[in-house]
C-alpha positions, 0 to 999 in steps of 0.5 A: 500500500502507498499512503498519501496525506492531503491537506484537503480532498474534495468529495461530493459532500464537501471537503475531507480535511485532512485526508489520508488515502491508501492505494494498492498496487493497482492504484485503487483506493483501499483507505480513505479517512480523516485520520492516519492509518493504523499500523507500525512503520507505515510510510505516509507521503504528505502533500500540502495541497487540496486534491480535486478529482482529475479532470476528464478531457472528453473531446480531443483531436491530438494532431491539431496540437501541432497547428496552434497559432497557425490559423490566426492570420488572414489577408486584410479584407477577407472573411475568416471563420470556421470554414476558412480555419478548416482549410488550415486544419486540412493542411496540418492533417496532410503532413502527419506521419504516424511517427509525428502523430505519436510525437505530437500526441505525446507532447499534448498528453503530457501537457494535459497532465501538467494542467490537471487532466487525468483522462482524454477521449480521443475523437480520432479521424486521421485514419489513413496515409496521405494518399487516402489508402489504409495502412497495412495495420488499419489502426496504425494512427490510432495505435500511435495515439494509444502509445502516446498515452502510455508514454505520457501516463494518461488514461485514454478512450480511443474513439475512431469515428466514421467519416464518409462525405465532404458535406451534406450530399457531397463527395469528399474533397482531396484534402479530406482523403485521409479521414475517409472510410468508403462505407460502413463495412470499411469503418467497422473493420477499422473499429475492430482493428482498433480493439487490439491497439487499445488492448496494448495499454491497460489504461486504454478504452474504446468508443465509436461514432460518426464524425457528424451528420454532414460527414456521414449519410443519414442512413449510415448514421443509423446503421452505424448505431444499429450495427456497432457495439452496444456497450461503448459510448457513441460520439459525434459532432452536431450543430456547431455552426449556423451554416451547418444547421442550414445545410442540414435543414436543406438536406434532411429537412430538420435541424441536426439535433432535431434529426438525431432526436427523431431518428436515434434512441438517444440516451446516456451512451450518446455524447454530442459535441458542441450543439451550439445552435439549438432551438429551445425545443431541441435544447429541452428535448436533448436534456430530457433524452439523457444524452450528454453534450461535450462543450469545448469553450476554448475552441468554440470561442476561438472558432467563433462558433457561438455560445451554448444555451447552458442555462436552459439546458441545465434547467431542463436537467441536461448534463455536460462534459468539457473537452479541449478539441483543437487545444487552443486552450488547455486549462480546464479551470479556464474552460469551466470559467468561460462556460459560466462567463459566457452565460453571465455575459449573455444574461448580464448577471452573476452567479448563473448557478446557485453554486457555480464551482460545485455545479461545474466540477460535479457535472463535468466530472461525472459526464466526462467519466461517462464519455470515456466509458466509465461509471463511478460513484464519487470523486474518490471512493473505496475501490476507485482509482486515485486520479487527482490533481493537487493544488498548492494551498500556499498560493495567496488566493487559495490561502485566504479562501478557507474551506467554505470558499476554497472550491470557488477560489480554485475554479475562478482564480487558479491556473496550472502554476498552482498545481503541485502534481497530478496522480493517475492510478495512485502514482504521480504522472506529473510533479511540479519541478520535475522534467517529464 
């Protein structure tokens, strides 16, 4: 057993202070109490900080970490939006070898650990070689992502997704050829080839899905769900852009989320990314379906997507996780703040939730776990892995907070410089001051 003594540790019911945690060789919690464990000569590692549950990154495109800042300039007088950004993304995707994919993903995953993430859901569509031909190992690029996660020490859920079309009713363009599976059978073969890749790392899991309604024929979206695994989380993009919504209405006769609600049995297995542009009816129906959204505030702000209707969605019982998507923003606390601040700016009032810090941490933790294909009972509990990020309570803004306001002080003021370290399965995956 390995024992830790934290100044405070966050549980669903509040802070445990002090907190003593013992983990076994598998990193599972076997002791959790405010008093030290009994026994002769037990070594206890004292960590003078506040332990939060590790953050769950529910949506990542790892290769886009390699293009940060490369789409922030455009010619004077031209219009820059999501669709022009997408061309820069295609240019980045065209260049990646499997080796580069692994290198960039390793750097990203280490960066995520430094910022308090302990798990990443990799929404993976960079499948084939630069000519669009499958690699001899169909899952070559996904296997590289799993290898990167193993090297970094982060948990990963690999979600290879079906990408078939260029847009609604359009054939793919040459710059999309690396993403394309010609039909459902080809995609299902890729998905099956990903199973042994995931099996190579004990902290890896598998998910599946489609890129979006614009990237897969509607009939094949339905078939992917019907013929795919019944025990894995299902991910897809939806309603990110107003033009996407308009094209969906023209092609399918319905808005994207409306079509999904009308045609698929949405439940908690489904994780819809963005959903920025929904009608009031869609917002309520989606919340009540049990399906969850994955919000990526840094990317959605950078791309000018819009502001998700979080107040109405939450009021209807909706649940959401967060992701870093294009990785233009990698601080989970900053993204949680901007979820809140976007609503404050929209409604021009403060404290959208009765306890914003508690609501944001709680919802994104449990929804993020489900997005990764896991289910847990509490942030920390006997039998669960010890996955935590620990913040330095000597930081001035945290030192003055006191237990009543500590979580709010952390969420609304802290940044990665306050992190003492990140634990995955009871082991330090990152410690401040150590070179990774």
